[in-house]
C-alpha positions, 0 to 999 in steps of 0.5 A: 228842633229847639225845645228851648230858646232864650233870647237877650235875657237881662235881669237887673235888680235895683236902679241907678248907681246901686243897680246889680246886673244879674244876667247880661244879654243871655242867648242860647237854645237847647234842642229837644231831648238834649240834657244840658248842664249849666255850671257856675259859682254861687252868685254867678246868676245861674239860679236866676237864669233857671228861674227866668226859664221856668217863669218863676221870675220875670226878666228885665228884658228878653224872651223865653220860648218853650216849644215855640211859645213865648212864655212871657206873652201869656197872662198869669193864669195861662202861664200857670197852666202852661208851666204846670203841664210843660215844665217839671222842676227838681230842686235841691230841697226835695219839697215833698208833702210830708203827709203824702205817700210816695205814690201820692207825692208823685201824682200830686201835680196831676191832681192839682191840674184835675187830671187822672194819673195814667196808671200804666205810666205811673207803674213804669215810673215807679219801676224805673225809679226803683220805688215800687216797694216804697210806694206807700211809704211817707217821706220821713220813712225814706233815705235822701236818695229815695226822696230825690227819686220821688222828686224826679218822679213828680217832675216826670209824671206830667210828661213835661217837655222841659225839666229844670233841675236846680242842684238836684244832687246838692243834698246827696252823697256820691253814690246817690248823686250818681243814681239820680243823674243816671235816672235823669239821663235815662228819662231824657233818652227814654221819654225824649225830654229836654233837661236843663240842670244847674250845678256847681259840681263840674264832675256832675256837669260832665255827665251832660250832653252839653255844658254851659257856664254862667259867670258874673251874669254872662253865659259861655257855651262849651258845646257838647261834651267830648267834642 
């Protein structure tokens, strides 16, 4: 079963002779539980594509289906709720709330949705992320790698069907990058979550189950790694 389906997505900025076609008729799907990477140079359109899939921006034309639901057919309120409950975001900038502890940052999306955290699941995440000893620390008391692990926990806490990661290791050194990618892969398998990660780093992309490339707004599917 495909968790994500992208159909004929186009994005054009401007009009007439000055129009820029950032995405050109993008089509692909990602099965439930797959960890896929999208590679591409800066300005290739990969971040624009991720923003469309995450409903952070609207396409000029085309559709995106998540778990069979046409996300752009929803009104703004329904889409906000759907995105909050079904999509987890991990960005290059950790985007942690500086006044909140590790634990509070992780459960923050649940509080926004007026939901109580599942204490057992929170403890499991803190263990998996190796953050139990840091649960009461503030972001400025953490290393970069620890801050990104908090961001991963925040993305996982709502048990989203889809996790979108935009250059999640861009601010990390090699060792911390490996650890964060390993955590994402572990989460994908353990919680059967679909992960779509964009990166310019080909060695990191090779850790994914499947690699796609965006170049000049056109997508190429290289298929499953090792095949």
